[in-house]
C-alpha positions, 0 to 999 in steps of 0.5 A: 829580302833575307830572313835568318829564321828561314834560310841557312845558305850552304853548299850541300855536298851530301850525296844522300840529299841530291837536288834536281839535276839535268844529268851530269855530276857537274850540273848537279851542284851548279846552283846554290841550295838554300836550306829552307823548311817551308810548307808547300802544296803538291798537285799530282795530276795523275792521281787527281789530288793535291797533298801537303809537303815541306821543303828541305832545300830549294834552289832556282832550278828545283827543290827537295821535298818531304811529301805527305802522300800514301801514293808513291811519286816516281821519277819522271812524273810531273807535278805542280807545286806552290811553296808557301813563302808567306803565311797566307792560308790559301794557295792560288792557282797562278802560284803553282809551278810545273815540276818533274820528279827527278829522284824519289825515295821510299816512304819513311814514316808518313812521308816520301822524300822527292827531288823535283826540277822546276819546268821553268826555272826563270819563272820560279826564280821570280816567285822565290823571294830569295832567288837573287841569292842563287 
């Protein structure tokens, strides 16, 4: 399932846009990132609210997001998110995936850039239509 309008497969070596990683530099670039810009919903349990966001890139283990929120997210914070792979107007509860913020930049304009690591990469891979690429 490939849609050239949505995906530009590349290995991003830019140190300024790291994706979720498990600690070491070798692990950081272990998975292929897909430069995919899709809307998503981020539920912030600590704030008791959900906010809109957009992906910048996605892999089977995490994503880089631009989050529209007046409240800063911090590394270590747990969120739940759903990436809108279709144009469905509603996100179902069972589409939300647990994730942990592993890197957070300050607010730039109206949004904050955060890297998240999916809590269960295997389940996220099943939900991601392009997961077989990674």
